[in-house]
N, C-alpha and C positions, 0 to 999 in steps of 0.2 A: 504493500500500500504506500502511495506517495504521501509524504508529509505535507499537509496543506500550507504550512508556513515556509516551505522550502523554495517557493517560486519567486520570481522577480516582478512580474506584472500581472495584475488581477483585474478582471471585469466582473462586476456584480450586475446582473441583468434582471430587472424587475418589471412587473406588469404595470404598476401604477405608483405614483407618489404615495408614500407611507409604507410600502412593502419592505423598505429597508429596515423596518423595526425588528424584523426577524434576525438581523445580522449586524446590528450597529456595533456591537462589541468586537466582532471579528474585523469589521471594516476599520475601526479606530485602532485596533491592535496592529494591523498591517501597516496603516499609515504611520503610526508611531515608530515602526521599525524601518521607515523610509522605503517601503515598497511602493511601486507604482500602482495606484488604485483608481479605477474609473467606475462611475455609476451610470447605468444606462436604464432609461425608463421608456418602455414601448409606448404606452398610452398616457395621456394627461389625466385619465380618470374622469372624463367629461360626459359620462352617461346621462347626467342630469342637467347638462347645459355647458356651452363653451365657456361661460363666465366662471363656472365652478372649476373647469379644467385649468383655466389661467391662474386662478387662485391656488390650486393645488401645486402647480408648477412653481409659483412664487414661494410657497411653503417649503418645497423640497430644495429649492435653491438655498434657502436659509439653513436647512438641515445639512446640506453638503458643506457649507462653510463651518458649521459646528463640528463636523467630522474632519475638518481640515483637508477637504478635497479641493485641489486647485481648480480654477475656473475652466481650464481645458479638460478637466476630468469628469465633467458632468454633461451627459448626453441626453437630451430630451427629444425623442423622435416625433412627438406631436401626432401620433396616429389616433384618430377618433376611436373611442372605445368600441362603439358598435361596428366599426369597419376594420377592426384588427383581422378578422377572419378573411377579409377580402384583400389584404395587403401583405400576405406572408412572404411573397417574393421580394417585395420592397423592404420588409423588415430584415430578411435574411441577407440581402445585399448590404444594408447599412451595418448590420452586426459584423459581417465578415470584414468590412472596411475598418470598423472600429478596432477589432481584434488585430488586424494586420498593422494598422497605424501605431498601436500601442505595444506591439510585440507581445501580446497577451499569452501567458503560458498556464493560466488557471482561470476558469470560469465558475462562478457561483450563482445559482439561480433557483427558481421554484421547482419543487418536485412535481411530477405528473400525478396529481391527486384528485382531480375532478371537483374541486371545491368552487372554482371560478374559471370560466372559460378563458378569460384573458391570461390568467396565471398559467393555464395549460398550454395555450398558444405560445406564451413566452418561453415556457420550458422546452417545448418542441423546437422553436427557432434557436434558442440558446444551445440546445443539444446538437443540432445540425451544425451550427457555427463553430462550436468547440471542437467537434470531430474534424471539421474541415481544417481547423487551425492546429490540430494535433495538441490541443490544450487539455490539461487535467480538468475534470468536471466534478462539481459537488452540488448537491441539492439541499435545500432547507424546506421544512414544512410550513405552510401558511394555515390552511384549514381544509377539511374535507367533510363529506356527508352533507345532507340537505340542511337548509337554514334552521329548521326547528330542532335539529339534533347535532348541530355543528361541533366538530372537534377542532380546537385551535392549537396550533404550534405543537402538534404531535404527529409523528409519522404514522402512516397507515399500518395496521397490524401486519407483521411479517417483514417490515422494513426496519432495519436496525441502524442506529446512529453510529458513525465511526468517529465522531468528534463531539465532545460535550465541553462547552465553555461555561463555567460557573461565574456569574457576575458578582463582583465586589460592590460595595456601597457606592463608590464613585461611578462605576459603570452603570449601575442601576439608576443612579440620579441622572446621568447623561441620557439614558434611554427615556426616562420619564420626561425630561425636558424636550426631547425630540418628538415624542408622542404629543405633547402639549403644543408644539409648533404647528402640528397639522390641525389647525382650528376647524377647517371644513369637515374633518372627520370626527369631530368631538362626539356626535351622537353615536357613531359606530363604536368608539372606544367605551362609551358609557354603557353600551349594551353588553359588553363582554362581562363574563362572570368574574367574581373576585379571584377564583381559581385560575382563570385564563390570564388575568393581569399579573397575578403572582408568578405564573409560569414564564410570562414574557420578561419579567424583571429579574428572574432567578437564573435562567440559563438559556443558551442558544445551542441548537443541535444541527449537525450536518452529516450527510452520508456521501461517500465517494461513489461515483458511477463508473463502472468499468464494463466494457463490452457494448453490444448493441442493445437498444431499447425499442420496443414495439408500442408506439403510441396508439395503435388501433385497439389495444386491449384495455377494457374498462378498468380503472383503478378501484372503483367501488360500484356496487349495484344497489340502488340506482346511483347514477352520477350526481354529485351535489348541485351542479348548475342546471340540471334537468328538472325543472319544476314549473308550475303554472306561472306565466308572466315572464319567464326567462327569455331574454332576447336571442339567446343562442342555444340550440338543441344539440344533443350528442351527434345527431346526423349531420348538423352543420359543421361541427368540429371534424368529424371523420371525412366529410366531403372536402373540406379545405386542406387538410394535411395530405390527403391522397392525391392531390394535384401537384404536390411538390416532388 
């Protein structure tokens, strides 16, 4: 197994602003040891309007500064959330260019867990890009299962973490400050259970991905983003990735 701290250049690839909350301690640890770290956000998270998307990008710009990410290390791809599934070729081209420009040798991104379609599209594109760049690849969990039974920041049963980072008080305080910076997402964070929040502030977990992955295999049954009112169905996801 490759040591995640042994690389020189890292790309964290996220679906939306605020997804960095699952890995802020790892990001800061790498920056503090003078590693090259870039943050890439596929969508602005503008499902509820372009104005919200702009605000979320402003928030994550402040977060990047808090994590000491240089200005040229923040990439906002500005893909409309509802149109991510229509732009996978464009996303892949941009990711490959970013990894090439930064000589990235390690990619950290979302697990394929079926919780949110944009997270899964992001995972798919990051996986493809990392493999093309011959970069090491690591996943973190966001959430899975459907909204009424959502499991936050835990891997799906049967998937084991290869790295546990236990947060000290200073690291937990920084993550709390970052969460509070995402003002547009205040209602989301308030809906998290006390257990979920304690987990977010206690530890970060990651698993190394080796070999080929098959994104046509459902991670859970039913898939978490497959519910009444969801803008993206499982069939939409499968149709989009099968065109790549």
